[in-house]
C-alpha positions as CSV (number, residue, x, y, z in Angstrom):
1,M,0.0,0.0,0.0
2,G,1.3,3.5,-0.9
3,F,0.3,7.0,-0.1
4,Q,-0.4,7.7,-3.8
5,Q,-3.5,5.4,-3.9
6,G,-5.1,7.1,-0.9
7,I,-4.3,10.6,-2.2
8,S,-5.9,9.8,-5.5
9,G,-8.9,8.3,-3.7
10,L,-9.3,11.5,-1.7
11,N,-9.1,13.6,-4.8
12,A,-11.7,11.5,-6.5
13,A,-14.0,11.5,-3.6
14,S,-13.6,15.3,-3.3
15,K,-14.4,15.8,-6.9
16,N,-17.5,13.5,-6.5
17,L,-18.6,15.7,-3.6
18,D,-18.1,18.8,-5.7
19,V,-20.4,17.4,-8.5
20,I,-23.0,16.2,-6.0
21,G,-23.0,19.6,-4.2
22,N,-23.4,21.4,-7.6
23,N,-26.3,19.2,-8.4
24,I,-28.0,19.8,-5.1
25,A,-27.3,23.6,-5.3
26,N,-29.1,23.7,-8.7
27,S,-32.0,21.5,-7.8
28,G,-34.3,24.5,-8.2
29,T,-32.6,26.0,-11.4
30,V,-34.9,26.0,-14.4
31,G,-33.6,23.7,-17.2
32,F,-30.6,22.5,-15.2
33,K,-29.2,19.1,-16.1
34,A,-27.5,17.0,-13.5
35,S,-23.9,15.8,-13.8
36,R,-22.1,12.8,-12.4
37,A,-18.4,12.1,-11.8
38,E,-17.1,9.1,-13.7
39,F,-13.8,7.5,-12.6
40,A,-11.2,5.2,-14.0
41,D,-8.5,3.2,-12.3
42,L,-4.7,3.9,-12.7
43,V,-2.3,1.1,-13.5
44,A,1.4,1.7,-13.1
45,S,2.7,-1.6,-14.4
46,S,3.9,-0.2,-17.7
47,M,5.9,2.4,-15.9
48,A,7.3,0.3,-13.1
49,G,8.0,-2.8,-15.2
50,F,5.6,-5.1,-13.5
51,S,4.1,-7.9,-15.5
52,G,0.3,-8.2,-15.9
53,G,-1.6,-9.6,-12.9
54,K,1.0,-8.5,-10.3
55,S,0.3,-4.8,-10.1
56,A,-1.8,-3.6,-7.2
57,G,-2.8,-0.5,-9.2
58,F,-1.8,3.1,-8.8
59,G,-5.1,4.6,-7.7
60,V,-8.0,6.4,-9.3
61,E,-8.6,9.3,-11.7
62,T,-11.6,11.4,-12.7
63,A,-12.3,10.2,-16.2
64,T,-15.0,12.8,-17.0
65,I,-17.9,14.8,-15.6
66,S,-20.8,13.5,-17.6
67,Q,-24.0,15.6,-18.1
68,Q,-27.3,13.8,-17.8
69,F,-29.8,15.2,-20.4
70,S,-32.9,13.4,-19.2
71,Q,-36.2,15.2,-19.2
72,G,-37.1,17.4,-16.3
73,G,-40.6,17.8,-14.9
74,L,-42.9,20.5,-16.2
75,N,-44.0,23.1,-13.8
76,M,-47.1,25.1,-14.9
77,T,-46.6,28.8,-14.2
78,G,-49.3,30.4,-16.3
79,N,-46.8,33.1,-17.6
80,G,-47.3,33.5,-21.3
81,L,-43.6,33.9,-22.0
82,D,-42.6,30.8,-20.0
83,V,-41.9,27.9,-22.4
84,A,-40.8,24.3,-21.7
85,I,-39.4,21.8,-24.1
86,N,-41.0,18.4,-23.8
87,G,-38.6,16.2,-25.6
88,G,-35.3,16.8,-27.5
89,G,-33.8,20.1,-28.5
90,F,-32.5,23.4,-27.1
91,F,-33.6,27.0,-27.4
92,K,-31.2,28.9,-29.6
93,L,-29.8,32.1,-28.2
94,Q,-27.6,35.0,-29.4
95,L,-25.4,36.2,-26.6
96,P,-24.7,39.9,-26.2
97,D,-21.3,39.4,-27.9
98,G,-23.0,37.9,-31.0
99,S,-22.0,34.3,-30.4
100,A,-24.5,31.4,-30.3
101,A,-25.5,29.5,-27.1
102,Y,-28.2,27.0,-26.3
103,T,-30.4,26.5,-23.3
104,R,-33.3,24.4,-21.9
105,A,-34.4,27.3,-19.6
106,G,-37.5,28.9,-21.2
107,N,-38.1,31.6,-18.6
108,F,-38.0,34.4,-21.2
109,K,-38.8,38.1,-20.9
110,Q,-39.6,41.0,-23.2
111,D,-37.4,44.0,-22.8
112,K,-38.3,47.7,-23.3
113,T,-37.6,47.5,-27.0
114,G,-39.8,44.4,-27.6
115,D,-37.0,41.9,-27.9
116,V,-37.5,38.4,-26.3
117,V,-34.5,37.8,-24.1
118,T,-33.3,35.6,-21.3
119,N,-32.5,36.8,-17.8
120,D,-28.9,37.6,-18.7
121,G,-29.9,39.6,-21.9
122,A,-29.3,36.9,-24.5
123,H,-31.7,37.1,-27.5
124,V,-34.0,34.2,-28.2
125,M,-33.8,33.1,-31.8
126,G,-36.7,32.1,-34.1
127,Y,-38.2,32.2,-37.6
128,K,-40.1,35.4,-38.6
129,V,-43.5,34.7,-40.2
130,D,-44.7,36.8,-43.2
131,P,-48.0,38.4,-42.0
132,T,-49.4,38.3,-45.5
133,T,-48.6,34.7,-46.5
134,G,-48.3,33.2,-43.0
135,I,-45.0,31.4,-44.2
136,A,-42.1,31.2,-41.8
137,S,-38.6,32.1,-43.0
138,S,-35.8,29.5,-43.2
139,T,-33.2,31.5,-41.3
140,T,-33.2,32.4,-37.6
141,T,-33.3,35.9,-36.3
142,P,-33.8,37.4,-32.8
143,L,-37.5,37.4,-31.8
144,S,-39.0,40.9,-31.3
145,F,-42.5,42.3,-31.1
146,P,-43.7,45.9,-31.4
147,V,-44.3,47.5,-28.0
148,G,-43.6,51.2,-28.8
149,A,-45.5,51.6,-32.0
150,P,-48.7,50.1,-33.4
151,I,-48.7,47.7,-36.3
152,P,-49.7,49.6,-39.5
153,A,-53.2,49.5,-40.9
154,K,-54.0,47.1,-43.8
155,L,-56.2,48.1,-46.8
156,T,-59.3,45.9,-47.3
157,T,-59.1,44.0,-50.6
158,S,-61.8,41.4,-50.2
159,I,-65.1,40.7,-48.4
160,T,-66.2,37.1,-47.9
161,A,-69.9,36.5,-47.1
162,T,-71.4,33.3,-45.9
163,M,-75.2,33.5,-45.7
164,N,-78.5,31.9,-46.7
165,L,-81.1,33.6,-48.9
166,D,-84.6,32.4,-48.3
167,A,-85.7,30.2,-51.3
168,R,-89.4,31.0,-50.4
169,A,-89.0,34.7,-50.9
170,N,-91.2,36.4,-53.5
171,L,-89.8,38.4,-56.4
172,A,-88.5,41.8,-55.1
173,A,-90.5,43.7,-57.7
174,G,-93.8,42.1,-56.5
175,V,-96.6,40.8,-58.7
176,P,-99.5,43.1,-59.9
177,A,-103.1,41.8,-59.5
178,A,-104.8,40.4,-62.6
179,A,-108.5,39.8,-63.1
180,G,-107.9,36.5,-64.9
181,P,-109.0,34.0,-65.5
182,P,-107.3,32.8,-63.5
183,A,-107.2,35.7,-61.1
184,V,-103.9,36.7,-59.7
185,V,-103.6,38.2,-56.2
186,A,-101.3,41.1,-56.0
187,I,-98.0,40.5,-54.2
188,P,-96.4,43.7,-52.9
189,A,-92.8,44.6,-53.7
190,T,-90.3,43.5,-51.1
191,P,-88.3,46.3,-49.5
192,R,-84.7,46.0,-50.5
193,S,-83.5,46.3,-46.9
194,T,-85.3,43.0,-46.1
195,Y,-82.2,41.0,-47.1
196,G,-79.3,43.2,-46.1
197,T,-76.2,43.2,-44.0
198,S,-73.2,45.5,-43.5
199,V,-69.5,45.3,-42.8
200,N,-66.7,47.9,-42.2
201,V,-63.8,48.1,-44.7
202,Y,-60.6,50.0,-44.1
203,D,-58.6,52.4,-46.3
204,T,-54.8,52.7,-46.4
205,Q,-54.8,54.8,-43.2
206,G,-57.0,52.3,-41.3
207,V,-60.1,54.5,-41.2
208,A,-63.3,52.4,-41.3
209,T,-66.0,52.9,-43.9
210,P,-69.3,50.9,-43.6
211,V,-70.4,49.0,-46.6
212,N,-74.0,47.8,-47.0
213,L,-75.0,44.7,-49.0
214,Y,-78.6,44.1,-50.1
215,F,-80.0,41.2,-52.0
216,A,-83.2,41.4,-54.1
217,K,-84.8,38.4,-55.8
218,K,-84.9,39.0,-59.5
219,G,-86.2,35.6,-60.7
220,P,-86.1,31.9,-60.0
221,N,-82.8,31.1,-58.3
222,E,-81.5,34.6,-59.2
223,W,-80.7,37.5,-56.9
224,E,-79.4,41.0,-57.6
225,V,-76.8,42.5,-55.4
226,F,-76.8,46.2,-54.4
227,D,-74.5,48.3,-52.2
228,K,-77.1,51.1,-51.5
229,L,-80.8,51.8,-51.2
230,D,-82.9,54.1,-53.4
231,D,-83.1,57.7,-52.0
232,A,-86.4,59.3,-53.1
233,T,-85.6,62.4,-50.9
234,A,-82.5,63.3,-52.8
235,V,-82.6,66.0,-55.5
236,P,-82.7,64.5,-58.0
237,P,-83.9,61.2,-56.6
238,V,-81.2,58.5,-56.5
239,V,-82.0,55.0,-57.9
240,A,-79.5,52.4,-56.9
241,T,-78.1,50.2,-59.6
242,S,-77.2,46.6,-59.2
243,I,-73.5,45.7,-58.8
244,G,-73.9,42.1,-59.8
245,T,-76.1,39.0,-59.9
246,V,-75.9,35.8,-58.0
247,K,-77.5,32.6,-59.3
248,F,-78.1,29.2,-57.6
249,D,-78.8,25.8,-59.0
250,N,-82.0,23.8,-58.3
251,N,-80.3,22.4,-55.1
252,G,-79.8,25.9,-53.7
253,V,-76.0,25.8,-54.3
254,Y,-74.0,28.8,-55.5
255,D,-73.5,28.6,-59.3
256,P,-69.7,28.7,-59.9
257,A,-70.4,30.3,-63.3
258,N,-71.4,33.6,-61.6
259,A,-69.4,36.6,-62.7
260,A,-67.0,38.1,-60.2
261,I,-68.3,41.1,-58.3
262,T,-66.1,44.1,-57.3
263,L,-67.2,46.9,-55.0
264,T,-65.9,50.4,-55.4
265,V,-65.9,52.0,-51.9
266,K,-65.4,55.7,-51.4
267,P,-63.8,56.3,-47.9
268,A,-66.2,59.1,-47.1
269,S,-65.4,58.9,-43.4
270,N,-61.8,59.9,-43.9
271,P,-61.6,63.8,-43.9
272,N,-58.0,64.1,-45.1
273,S,-57.2,66.2,-48.1
274,P,-56.2,65.1,-50.7
275,P,-58.7,62.4,-50.1
276,V,-57.7,58.8,-49.8
277,A,-58.2,56.8,-53.0
278,D,-61.3,54.8,-53.6
279,I,-61.1,51.2,-52.4
280,A,-61.6,48.3,-54.9
281,V,-63.0,45.4,-52.9
282,A,-63.6,41.9,-54.3
283,L,-66.8,40.4,-53.1
284,D,-66.7,36.6,-52.5
285,L,-70.2,35.1,-52.3
286,S,-69.2,31.5,-53.2
287,S,-70.3,30.2,-49.8
288,M,-73.9,31.6,-50.1
289,T,-76.8,29.2,-50.3
290,Q,-80.5,29.5,-51.2
291,F,-82.5,27.1,-49.0
292,G,-86.0,27.2,-47.7
293,A,-85.0,28.8,-44.4
294,K,-84.9,32.2,-42.9
295,F,-82.4,34.7,-44.2
296,A,-79.3,34.4,-42.0
297,V,-75.7,35.7,-42.1
298,S,-73.3,33.0,-40.8
299,D,-70.1,34.8,-41.4
300,L,-69.0,38.1,-42.8
301,Q,-65.3,38.8,-43.0
302,Q,-62.9,41.3,-44.7
303,D,-59.1,41.2,-44.8
304,G,-58.3,44.8,-43.7
305,F,-57.8,46.3,-40.3
306,A,-57.0,49.5,-38.4
307,S,-53.6,50.0,-36.7
308,G,-53.3,48.2,-33.3
309,E,-51.2,47.9,-30.2
310,L,-49.8,44.6,-29.0
311,K,-51.9,43.2,-26.2
312,G,-50.5,39.7,-25.7
313,I,-48.9,36.7,-27.3
314,N,-49.7,33.0,-27.2
315,I,-47.2,30.2,-28.0
316,G,-48.4,27.0,-29.7
317,A,-47.0,23.4,-29.3
318,D,-45.0,23.9,-32.6
319,G,-43.5,27.2,-31.3
320,T,-45.7,29.4,-33.4
321,I,-46.2,32.8,-31.7
322,M,-49.7,34.2,-32.1
323,A,-49.8,37.9,-31.3
324,S,-53.1,39.6,-30.3
325,Y,-53.6,43.3,-31.1
326,S,-56.0,46.0,-29.8
327,N,-57.7,46.1,-33.3
328,G,-58.9,42.6,-32.9
329,V,-56.3,41.1,-35.2
330,T,-54.6,37.8,-34.1
331,R,-51.9,36.6,-36.4
332,A,-48.8,34.5,-36.4
333,E,-45.7,36.7,-36.0
334,A,-42.9,34.2,-35.5
335,Q,-41.9,30.6,-34.6
336,I,-39.4,29.7,-31.9
337,A,-36.4,27.9,-33.2
338,L,-35.0,24.7,-31.7
339,T,-31.5,23.2,-32.1
340,N,-30.2,19.7,-31.5
341,F,-26.9,18.0,-31.6
342,R,-25.7,14.5,-32.4
343,N,-24.1,14.3,-29.0
344,P,-25.6,16.7,-26.5
345,Q,-23.3,15.3,-23.7
346,G,-20.4,16.9,-25.6
347,L,-21.8,20.4,-25.1
348,T,-19.7,22.7,-23.0
349,A,-21.6,24.4,-20.1
350,V,-20.7,28.1,-19.8
351,G,-23.1,29.1,-16.9
352,S,-26.3,31.1,-16.9
353,N,-28.1,27.8,-17.9
354,N,-26.3,28.0,-21.3
355,W,-24.2,25.5,-23.3
356,V,-22.1,26.1,-26.3
357,E,-21.0,23.9,-29.2
358,S,-17.8,21.9,-28.9
359,G,-15.9,19.5,-31.1
360,D,-17.5,16.5,-29.2
361,S,-21.1,17.8,-29.5
362,G,-21.2,17.8,-33.3
363,V,-22.5,20.7,-35.4
364,P,-25.9,22.3,-34.4
365,V,-29.0,21.4,-36.4
366,D,-31.8,23.9,-36.4
367,G,-35.4,22.9,-36.7
368,K,-38.9,23.5,-35.5
369,A,-40.8,22.0,-32.5
370,G,-42.7,18.8,-33.2
371,S,-40.6,17.8,-36.3
372,G,-38.0,15.1,-36.5
373,S,-36.2,14.6,-33.2
374,F,-37.4,17.9,-31.8
375,G,-39.8,17.9,-28.9
376,T,-42.9,19.9,-28.5
377,L,-43.3,23.2,-26.6
378,R,-45.6,23.9,-23.7
379,A,-46.4,27.6,-23.1
380,G,-47.0,28.8,-19.6
381,A,-44.7,26.1,-18.2
382,L,-41.1,25.7,-17.3
383,E,-38.9,22.6,-17.3
384,E,-37.6,21.9,-13.8
385,S,-34.1,20.7,-13.0
386,N,-33.7,16.9,-13.5
387,V,-31.8,16.5,-10.2
388,D,-33.2,13.8,-8.0
389,L,-32.6,15.1,-4.5
390,T,-33.1,11.8,-2.8
391,A,-30.6,10.1,-5.0
392,E,-28.1,12.9,-4.6
393,L,-28.3,12.8,-0.8
394,V,-27.6,9.0,-0.9
395,N,-24.7,9.6,-3.3
396,M,-23.3,12.3,-0.9
397,M,-23.3,9.8,2.0
398,T,-21.5,7.2,-0.2
399,A,-18.9,9.8,-1.3
400,Q,-18.4,10.8,2.3
401,R,-17.7,7.2,3.3
402,S,-15.3,6.9,0.4
403,Y,-13.5,10.0,1.5
404,Q,-13.2,8.6,5.1
405,A,-12.0,5.2,3.8
406,N,-9.3,6.7,1.6
407,A,-8.2,8.9,4.5
408,Q,-8.0,5.8,6.6
409,T,-5.6,4.1,4.1
410,I,-3.3,7.1,4.4
411,K,-3.5,6.9,8.2
412,T,-2.7,3.2,8.1
413,Q,0.2,3.7,5.7
414,D,1.6,6.4,8.1
415,Q,1.4,3.9,11.0
416,V,3.3,1.3,9.0
417,M,6.0,3.8,8.0
418,S,6.2,4.9,11.7
419,T,6.7,1.3,12.8
420,L,9.5,0.8,10.2
421,V,11.2,4.0,11.3
422,N,11.1,3.0,15.0
423,L,12.7,-0.4,14.5
424,R,15.9,-0.8,16.6
């Protein structure tokens, strides 16, 4: 027995206690991954010239500190910017110095400029979504949402109406009485406002202008469309003209052969000079029906909106960030990016819940939540540390006994050496 074995054992036990203590200290750290000390024996036969099987060994060394990337529990917080990864992958960050880092801690914040950041100021990366097409970009950029300025208004270009026109309705012009034979009972004209609805459209400055739509039955399965009523009080009197015709088949289904209808809306409610240009709005009536039921408007939508302030965001399981604005618009603005590695245990921990790429981890592979090997995201939740406190406390007692035992070997060796020195 030599002092070297005991000293190496003390060092190994001390390193083990360091790792266990670090795990216990971070048991409440969001996204923390536990580590374990892994040891290897030292054999001195090749140095001392001993043949195999006759060496007592030279002690122990710390082979590596291995990170354990098992899934941590999910803690529901209710905070909209808290995000947990359930499965594989890391959030991609851009550190203040511009370098890339990766984390499992999703306790994000929004700073005064609208950027989504971590507690130490790193920017969270994602894919921007085109608000017009709804398609996400293929390159990652720092996530940011407008907090100091409203989103710009959008010009209305189309109106989509879903409604039912009563198939039992009489002709709008009415039927005059006839003496016959056979006698015909007079049917009064139907007021044009009987089958009408309205919707606001928006000009380039986001000022709303109401648009009225009226439907008057012209003949069997045929209706005329108007955007105004007659005005007998005007001088001269105004007689509204039809802006189009809608026909249905014998089953009450919209006839796809109908000609397209375009409204020309004058934004009369906008007082600016020079006046804002007239709005050309395509009217989509393809979802209309003519059944024997009461006139009913099921849905009436247009694609414009006024300017609006950001009110809140909601994050989906695939990382899509839906932003809600004060003008009633809810749209996809971005998608959180995830990154994975061939060997996550090869990542280098740099503190602040972050890891960076190393030669052992492999190159980073960007992707989106729910695809391939990437896990899904849970908004309003955080991934807890995967440290098992009970196991760590047991490991600590074992490491303590190991330290005491190695100290005892040194003490025993000292007693042996003292006996040899005191021989007479």
